[in-house]
C-alpha positions in Angstrom: 49.3 -104.1 -2.9 49.7 -100.4 -1.6 48.0 -99.1 -4.9 44.5 -100.4 -4.0 43.8 -98.3 -1.0 45.0 -95.0 -2.7 42.4 -95.3 -5.6 39.3 -95.0 -3.5 40.5 -91.8 -1.8 41.0 -90.1 -5.0 37.4 -90.9 -6.1 35.8 -89.7 -2.9 37.7 -86.3 -3.2 36.6 -85.7 -6.8 32.9 -86.5 -6.2 32.5 -84.7 -2.8 31.0 -81.0 -3.3 31.6 -80.3 0.4 35.4 -79.6 -0.2 35.0 -75.7 -0.1 38.4 -74.9 1.6 40.5 -76.3 -1.1 40.2 -73.9 -4.1 37.4 -71.3 -3.3 34.8 -72.5 -5.8 32.1 -70.9 -3.7 32.5 -67.5 -5.6 31.5 -68.9 -9.1 28.4 -70.8 -7.8 25.4 -69.3 -9.4 23.0 -69.1 -6.4 24.3 -65.9 -4.7 24.8 -63.8 -7.9 21.1 -63.5 -9.1 19.9 -63.1 -5.7 20.1 -60.3 -3.2 23.0 -58.5 -4.7 21.1 -56.0 -6.9 19.3 -54.8 -3.6 22.5 -53.9 -1.9 23.6 -50.8 -3.8 20.6 -48.6 -2.9 21.5 -48.6 0.7 24.8 -46.6 0.4 22.8 -44.1 -1.9 20.4 -43.0 0.7 22.5 -40.8 3.0 23.2 -38.7 -0.2 20.0 -37.0 -0.6 19.4 -36.6 3.1 22.3 -34.2 3.5 21.1 -31.3 1.2 17.6 -31.7 2.6 17.8 -30.2 6.1 16.9 -26.4 6.0 18.0 -26.0 9.7 20.9 -23.8 8.6 18.7 -21.5 6.6 16.5 -20.5 9.6 19.3 -18.8 11.6 20.4 -16.8 8.6 16.8 -15.7 8.1 16.4 -14.6 11.8 19.7 -12.7 11.4 18.6 -10.9 8.4 15.2 -10.0 9.9 16.7 -8.4 13.1 18.4 -5.5 11.3 15.3 -4.9 9.2 13.2 -3.0 11.6 16.1 -1.0 13.0 15.7 1.6 10.2 14.4 5.0 11.3 11.4 6.2 9.5 9.7 8.8 11.7 11.4 12.1 10.9 9.4 12.5 7.6 6.4 14.0 9.3 7.9 17.4 10.3 7.1 19.6 7.4 3.4 20.7 7.6 3.7 22.6 10.8 2.9 26.3 10.3 2.3 26.0 6.6 0.0 28.8 5.3 -2.1 28.1 2.2 -1.4 29.7 -1.0 -3.8 32.5 -1.9 -5.1 33.2 -5.5 -7.3 36.0 -6.6 -9.6 35.9 -9.7 -11.0 39.4 -10.3 -14.7 39.3 -10.8 -17.7 41.5 -10.1 -20.3 40.5 -7.5 -22.5 39.2 -10.3 -19.9 37.1 -12.0 -18.1 35.9 -9.0 -20.2 32.7 -8.8 -19.4 31.8 -12.3 -15.8 32.4 -11.8 -15.9 30.2 -8.7 -17.5 27.5 -10.9 -14.7 27.8 -13.5 -12.1 27.5 -10.8 -13.7 24.4 -9.5 -13.9 22.8 -12.9 -10.1 23.7 -13.4 -9.3 22.1 -10.1 -11.0 18.9 -11.0 -9.5 18.8 -14.4 -6.1 19.1 -12.9 -6.5 16.1 -10.7 -8.0 17.4 -7.4 -10.6 15.0 -6.0 -14.0 16.5 -5.6 -14.1 15.8 -1.8 -11.0 18.1 -1.5 -12.9 21.3 -2.6 -15.1 23.5 -0.5 -17.0 26.5 -2.0 -18.1 29.3 0.2 -20.5 32.1 -1.0 -21.0 35.5 0.7 -24.1 36.5 -1.1 -26.8 34.2 -2.7 -26.2 30.6 -2.0 -25.1 28.2 -4.6 -28.0 26.5 -6.4 -26.8 23.1 -5.3 -26.8 24.2 -1.7 -30.3 25.6 -1.9 -31.5 22.6 -3.6 -30.0 20.2 -1.0 -31.2 22.4 2.0 -34.8 21.8 0.8 -34.4 18.3 2.0 -33.4 19.4 5.4 -30.1 20.4 7.0 -29.4 16.8 8.2 -29.1 15.3 4.9 -27.3 18.5 3.7 -24.6 18.2 6.3 -24.4 14.5 5.9 -23.1 15.0 2.4 -20.5 17.3 3.9 -19.5 14.6 6.5 -19.2 12.0 3.6 -16.5 14.2 1.9 -16.9 12.5 -1.4 -18.0 15.6 -3.5 -17.6 19.3 -3.7 -19.5 21.0 -1.0 -21.2 24.3 -1.3 -22.0 26.4 1.7 -23.0 29.8 2.7 -20.6 32.2 4.7 -23.2 32.4 7.5 -22.9 28.6 8.3 -19.3 28.0 7.0 -17.9 27.7 10.4 -19.6 24.4 10.7 -17.7 23.1 7.8 -14.5 21.2 8.3 -11.2 22.1 6.6 -10.3 20.9 3.1 -7.2 21.1 0.9 -8.8 23.8 -1.3 -11.4 26.5 -0.5 -13.0 28.7 -3.2 -14.7 31.8 -2.0 -17.2 33.6 -4.3 -17.8 37.1 -3.2 -21.0 37.4 -4.9 -22.6 40.1 -2.6 -23.5 40.2 1.0 -22.6 42.9 3.6 -19.0 44.1 4.2 -19.1 42.5 7.4 -20.2 39.1 6.0 -17.2 39.4 3.6 -14.8 40.4 6.4 -15.8 37.3 8.3 -15.9 34.8 5.6 -12.5 35.5 4.0 -10.4 34.9 7.3 -12.6 31.9 8.0 -11.9 30.5 4.5 -8.3 31.1 5.0 -8.3 29.0 8.1 -10.2 26.2 6.5 -7.9 25.9 3.4 -5.2 23.4 3.8 -3.1 24.2 0.8 -5.0 26.7 -1.5 -7.4 29.5 -1.2 -9.0 30.9 -4.3 -11.0 34.2 -3.9 -13.3 35.4 -6.8 -14.4 38.9 -6.4 -13.3 42.6 -6.2 -9.5 42.7 -5.7 -9.4 45.8 -3.7 -12.1 44.5 -1.2 -10.3 41.3 -0.9 -7.0 42.8 -0.2 -8.4 45.1 2.4 -10.1 42.3 4.2 -7.1 39.9 4.1 -4.6 42.7 4.7 -2.2 41.5 2.1 -1.8 42.0 -1.6 -2.8 38.9 -3.6 
């Protein structure tokens, strides 16, 4: 008689799916495996790329590198031009050939790399043909070309004091009075920044400038 009640208890335990705490059959159940598990691994991967991204550490380094930059001294380079006298060159020529010699000197200057606006030509006798032509349009347009400073400028010794200094001054002693030559040469020496070229009689030039050139 005690065998009858034991049989129905065995059947109930075998058919009942709720018996989870017995053998841990919840793991092999197919429902949780294909579901949300593939979405879980990307979460631990996100903090990885965020770490190299922040550029906050670079900015203080750049600031530190910029501070010593401007501290370099750069001013003592402009202390060489003071009391610098121009070089003087003499091209022997007669009064009639001084203008042609000056023209050749200008051509050589331009061929050597001098800019046209760096050259001033002064005549002591007859004015240069270019100056005579430009003055025919009026002094305003004539001196406007001087102020532009983009080409060789020709002027007469009588009005050369109005010209501004240029790196190279060429003087053609092509006549004129001794007083005009005596005035033009020192004036040209003062206007020349680096080089003074004088085309004329060497004895007269040395007498006026007071030095052998």
